[in-house]
C-alpha positions as CSV (number, residue, x, y, z in Angstrom):
1,X,-22.7,4.5,11.7
2,X,-19.9,4.0,14.2
3,X,-19.5,5.9,17.5
4,X,-16.4,5.5,19.6
5,X,-16.2,6.6,23.2
6,X,-12.8,6.9,25.0
7,X,-12.9,6.8,28.7
8,X,-10.7,6.2,31.7
9,X,-11.3,3.4,34.2
10,X,-12.4,5.9,36.9
11,X,-16.0,6.7,36.5
12,X,-16.5,4.2,33.7
13,X,-19.8,2.9,35.1
14,X,-21.2,6.4,35.3
15,X,-20.2,7.1,31.7
16,X,-21.9,3.8,30.5
17,X,-25.1,4.7,32.3
18,X,-25.1,8.2,30.6
19,X,-24.6,6.6,27.2
20,X,-27.5,4.2,27.7
21,X,-29.7,7.1,28.9
22,X,-28.7,9.2,25.8
23,X,-29.6,6.3,23.4
24,X,-32.7,5.4,25.2
25,X,-32.5,1.8,26.4
26,X,-35.1,-0.3,24.6
27,X,-35.7,2.5,22.1
28,X,-35.5,2.4,18.4
29,X,-31.8,1.8,17.8
30,X,-30.8,0.9,14.3
31,X,-29.0,-2.5,14.0
32,X,-26.2,-0.9,12.1
33,X,-25.1,1.3,15.0
34,X,-21.8,0.3,16.4
35,X,-20.5,1.6,19.7
36,X,-17.1,0.8,21.1
37,X,-15.3,1.9,24.3
38,X,-11.5,1.8,24.1
39,X,-9.7,2.1,27.4
40,X,-6.1,3.2,27.2
41,X,-3.8,2.1,30.0
42,X,-0.5,4.0,29.5
43,X,2.4,2.9,31.7
44,X,4.3,6.1,32.8
45,X,7.6,6.6,31.0
46,X,7.2,3.7,28.7
47,X,5.6,3.2,25.3
48,X,3.6,0.1,26.4
49,X,-0.1,0.4,26.4
50,X,-3.1,-1.8,26.0
51,X,-6.5,-1.1,24.4
52,X,-9.6,-2.9,25.6
53,X,-12.8,-2.5,23.6
54,X,-16.3,-3.3,24.7
55,X,-19.0,-3.7,22.1
56,X,-22.3,-2.2,23.4
57,X,-24.9,-3.0,20.7
58,X,-25.6,-3.4,17.0
59,X,-23.2,-4.8,14.5
60,X,-19.5,-5.0,15.5
61,X,-18.3,-3.5,12.2
62,X,-19.5,-1.1,9.5
63,X,-19.0,-1.5,5.7
64,X,-18.0,0.9,3.0
65,X,-18.2,0.6,-0.8
66,X,-15.3,1.6,-2.9
67,X,-15.2,1.1,-6.7
68,X,-18.0,-1.4,-6.5
69,X,-16.3,-3.4,-3.8
70,X,-17.5,-3.9,-0.2
71,X,-15.0,-3.5,2.7
72,X,-15.4,-4.2,6.4
73,X,-14.2,-1.6,8.8
74,X,-13.5,-2.5,12.4
75,X,-13.6,0.2,15.2
76,X,-9.8,0.4,15.3
77,X,-9.1,-0.1,11.6
78,X,-7.5,2.5,9.3
79,X,-9.7,3.5,6.4
80,X,-9.5,6.6,4.2
81,X,-12.2,9.1,5.2
82,X,-12.6,10.6,1.7
83,X,-14.2,7.8,-0.3
84,X,-14.4,9.7,-3.7
85,X,-10.8,10.7,-3.5
86,X,-9.8,7.2,-2.4
87,X,-11.4,5.9,-5.6
88,X,-9.3,8.3,-7.6
89,X,-6.2,7.2,-5.7
90,X,-6.8,3.5,-6.4
91,X,-7.5,4.2,-10.1
92,X,-4.2,5.9,-10.3
93,X,-2.5,2.9,-8.8
94,X,-4.2,0.7,-11.2
95,X,-3.2,2.8,-14.2
96,X,0.4,2.8,-13.1
97,X,0.4,-1.0,-12.7
98,X,-0.6,-1.1,-16.4
99,X,1.9,1.5,-17.5
100,X,4.0,0.3,-20.4
101,X,2.0,-2.9,-20.9
102,X,1.2,-3.4,-24.6
103,X,-2.2,-5.0,-23.7
104,X,-3.2,-2.4,-21.1
105,X,-5.8,-0.9,-23.5
106,X,-7.6,-4.1,-24.1
107,X,-10.1,-5.5,-21.6
108,X,-8.6,-8.3,-19.6
109,X,-9.9,-11.8,-20.1
110,X,-9.0,-15.3,-19.1
111,X,-7.7,-16.4,-22.5
112,X,-4.5,-18.5,-22.5
113,X,-2.4,-15.5,-23.6
114,X,-3.7,-13.2,-20.9
115,X,-3.7,-15.9,-18.2
116,X,0.0,-16.5,-18.9
117,X,0.8,-12.8,-18.2
118,X,-1.4,-12.2,-15.2
119,X,0.6,-10.4,-12.6
120,X,1.3,-11.3,-9.0
121,X,0.6,-8.4,-6.6
122,X,2.6,-7.8,-3.4
123,X,0.7,-5.4,-1.2
124,X,3.2,-4.2,1.4
125,X,1.7,-2.4,4.5
126,X,-1.6,-3.5,3.1
127,X,-3.9,-2.5,6.1
128,X,-7.3,-4.0,5.5
129,X,-6.3,-5.2,2.0
130,X,-8.2,-2.6,0.0
131,X,-5.6,-1.8,-2.7
132,X,-4.4,-5.4,-3.1
133,X,-7.9,-6.7,-3.4
134,X,-8.9,-4.0,-5.9
135,X,-5.9,-4.7,-8.1
136,X,-6.4,-8.4,-7.8
137,X,-9.8,-7.9,-9.3
138,X,-9.2,-5.4,-12.0
139,X,-5.8,-6.9,-13.1
140,X,-7.0,-10.5,-12.9
141,X,-3.9,-11.2,-10.7
142,X,-2.8,-14.8,-10.5
143,X,-1.8,-14.2,-6.9
144,X,-2.1,-11.5,-4.3
145,X,0.0,-11.4,-1.1
146,X,-0.7,-8.7,1.6
147,X,1.7,-8.0,4.4
148,X,0.6,-6.1,7.5
149,X,1.7,-6.0,11.1
150,X,-1.7,-5.2,12.7
151,X,-3.5,-8.5,13.4
152,X,-7.0,-6.9,13.4
153,X,-6.3,-5.4,10.0
154,X,-5.2,-8.8,8.7
155,X,-8.4,-10.3,9.9
156,X,-10.4,-7.5,8.2
157,X,-8.4,-8.1,5.0
158,X,-9.2,-11.8,5.0
159,X,-12.9,-11.0,5.6
160,X,-12.8,-8.5,2.7
161,X,-11.5,-11.1,0.4
162,X,-14.4,-13.3,1.2
163,X,-16.9,-10.5,0.9
164,X,-15.8,-9.8,-2.6
165,X,-15.3,-13.4,-3.7
166,X,-11.6,-13.0,-4.4
167,X,-9.4,-16.1,-4.3
168,X,-5.7,-16.7,-4.7
169,X,-5.0,-14.1,-2.0
170,X,-3.0,-14.5,1.2
171,X,-2.6,-12.0,4.0
172,X,0.4,-12.4,6.3
173,X,0.6,-10.8,9.7
174,X,4.1,-9.5,10.6
175,X,6.5,-6.7,10.1
176,X,7.3,-6.3,6.4
177,X,11.1,-6.3,7.1
178,X,10.7,-9.7,8.8
179,X,8.3,-11.6,6.5
180,X,8.6,-10.1,3.0
181,X,11.8,-12.0,2.1
182,X,10.2,-15.3,2.8
183,X,7.2,-14.5,0.7
184,X,9.3,-13.4,-2.2
185,X,11.4,-16.6,-2.0
186,X,8.2,-18.6,-2.3
187,X,7.3,-16.6,-5.4
188,X,10.7,-17.3,-6.9
189,X,10.4,-21.0,-6.2
190,X,6.9,-21.2,-7.7
191,X,8.3,-19.7,-10.9
192,X,4.9,-18.5,-12.1
193,X,4.5,-16.7,-15.4
194,X,3.9,-13.0,-15.6
195,X,5.3,-10.0,-13.9
196,X,5.5,-9.3,-10.2
197,X,4.2,-5.9,-9.1
198,X,5.0,-4.5,-5.7
199,X,2.7,-1.9,-4.1
200,X,3.8,-0.1,-0.9
201,X,1.6,2.2,1.2
202,X,3.6,2.8,4.3
203,X,2.7,5.1,7.3
204,X,4.2,8.6,7.5
205,X,7.5,7.2,8.7
206,X,8.1,5.4,5.4
207,X,9.5,1.9,4.7
208,X,12.0,0.3,6.9
209,X,15.4,0.2,5.1
210,X,15.4,-3.6,5.2
211,X,12.2,-3.6,3.2
212,X,13.7,-1.4,0.5
213,X,16.8,-3.7,0.4
214,X,14.6,-6.8,0.1
215,X,12.7,-5.3,-2.8
216,X,15.9,-4.3,-4.6
217,X,17.5,-7.7,-4.2
218,X,14.5,-9.5,-5.7
219,X,14.9,-9.4,-9.5
220,X,11.3,-10.6,-10.1
221,X,9.9,-7.2,-9.0
222,X,10.3,-5.1,-12.1
223,X,7.6,-2.5,-11.2
224,X,7.0,-0.8,-7.8
225,X,4.2,1.5,-6.9
226,X,5.0,3.7,-3.9
227,X,2.0,5.5,-2.3
228,X,3.2,8.1,0.1
229,X,1.2,10.2,2.6
230,X,4.3,12.1,3.5
231,X,6.3,12.6,0.3
232,X,8.5,15.3,1.8
233,X,9.4,13.3,4.8
234,X,13.1,12.5,5.4
235,X,12.4,8.7,5.6
236,X,10.3,8.8,2.4
237,X,13.0,10.6,0.5
238,X,15.5,8.2,1.9
239,X,13.4,5.3,0.5
240,X,13.4,7.0,-2.9
241,X,17.2,7.4,-2.9
242,X,17.9,3.8,-1.8
243,X,15.6,2.5,-4.5
244,X,17.4,4.4,-7.2
245,X,21.0,4.6,-6.1
246,X,23.8,2.7,-7.9
247,X,24.7,-0.8,-6.4
248,X,27.4,-0.7,-3.8
249,X,28.7,-2.8,-0.9
250,X,25.7,-1.6,1.2
251,X,23.0,-1.5,-1.5
252,X,22.6,-4.6,-3.5
253,X,20.4,-5.3,-6.6
254,X,19.6,-3.5,-9.8
255,X,18.3,0.0,-9.0
256,X,14.9,1.4,-10.0
257,X,14.1,4.5,-12.0
258,X,11.2,6.9,-11.1
259,X,9.0,7.0,-14.2
260,X,5.8,8.7,-13.2
261,X,4.7,10.7,-10.2
262,X,1.0,11.6,-9.6
263,X,-0.2,13.8,-6.7
264,X,-3.7,13.1,-5.4
265,X,-5.5,15.7,-3.3
266,X,-7.0,13.3,-0.7
267,X,-7.5,16.1,1.9
268,X,-8.8,19.2,0.2
269,X,-8.2,22.6,1.8
270,X,-5.3,21.2,3.8
271,X,-1.5,21.2,3.0
272,X,-1.5,17.4,2.9
273,X,-1.2,15.5,-0.3
274,X,-0.8,11.8,-1.3
275,X,1.9,11.1,-3.9
276,X,1.9,8.0,-6.1
277,X,5.2,7.1,-7.8
278,X,5.9,4.4,-10.3
279,X,9.4,3.0,-10.1
280,X,10.6,0.6,-12.8
281,X,13.7,-1.6,-12.7
282,X,16.6,0.0,-14.5
283,X,17.9,-2.0,-17.4
284,X,21.4,-3.3,-16.9
285,X,22.8,-1.3,-19.8
286,X,21.5,2.0,-18.4
287,X,23.3,1.5,-15.2
288,X,26.7,1.7,-17.0
289,X,25.9,4.2,-19.8
290,X,24.5,7.7,-20.1
291,X,22.2,6.9,-22.9
292,X,19.1,9.1,-23.0
293,X,16.9,6.3,-24.5
294,X,13.9,5.4,-22.4
295,X,13.3,1.9,-21.1
296,X,11.9,-0.6,-23.7
297,X,8.2,-0.1,-24.2
298,X,8.2,3.4,-22.7
299,X,8.9,5.5,-25.8
300,X,6.3,7.9,-24.6
301,X,8.8,9.1,-22.0
302,X,10.9,10.8,-24.6
303,X,10.3,14.5,-24.1
304,X,12.2,17.8,-24.3
305,X,12.6,17.8,-20.6
306,X,16.1,18.4,-19.2
307,X,15.7,15.5,-16.7
308,X,18.7,13.2,-16.7
309,X,18.3,9.7,-18.3
310,X,17.4,6.6,-16.3
311,X,20.4,5.4,-14.2
312,X,22.0,8.9,-13.9
313,X,23.1,9.1,-10.3
314,X,22.3,12.9,-10.2
315,X,18.8,11.7,-9.6
316,X,19.7,10.5,-6.2
317,X,22.7,12.4,-5.0
318,X,23.5,16.0,-4.3
319,X,26.3,16.1,-6.8
320,X,25.6,17.4,-10.3
321,X,28.5,15.6,-11.8
322,X,27.6,12.7,-14.2
323,X,28.3,9.2,-13.0
324,X,31.7,7.7,-13.6
325,X,32.2,5.6,-16.7
């Protein structure tokens, strides 16, 4: 169990004495109890602030099991509070990673055929690495790269990789818009076999536009899983549009097509909902034609729906007119 106490500098000693009296100094305190005291120093009229934490007793972290894997949680780390729903969310991400794969129904093994098609996972805004590590395990990924700007979260992610015995994984600390391009260039130089799957789980503000452009410009990423905690947000919808819009002077690279969207009720009895969207790279032909044929391998997408075919710009603009040409 983890308890966090937030105090101001003034009267801190009195607060500490009260805590010790409440716990009973020298009493029967379980070793798994974690107490932290964050102190916020907010400079007036600026956004600068520092957070100091003092560990009082017990273990410095707690652990949570998700889908048979063990994850370390630091006092200031982000971790989903609804574990059963989180497991459902991660399974949906796994299934969308396998969507369209001929061998997805068979159990993965390390035979030569399967090993040559093991994917590389790029977990963008990875936090403590939970999604990337889970996918690395169940998909037998040849490589997993996590990008996260919070240093403590990166340290937790590295510890979680060791806890679960997962190798061929790397966690990079930095803003995704600053470090992702370099990581993808390394992937391109390595020229490894198999597909490259991108997974993004950004905060409510969505992805930085530079991250979207970086993903679009990299032809190796043919499949992108977007996990959104704010699917109706302006920035999130802007990300969807920029992923799918036709190439232009501003937007480079072959566009993606939204294929499957799955809502997950992560917070029951609230208006909030997670949305998991699978984007697949649009084929070159479909960007210049109005063919209603689905992407190769996705014949299951042929329905009686009136939705426009992949590549139709009416998906991403306010105009109902068909694309030129």
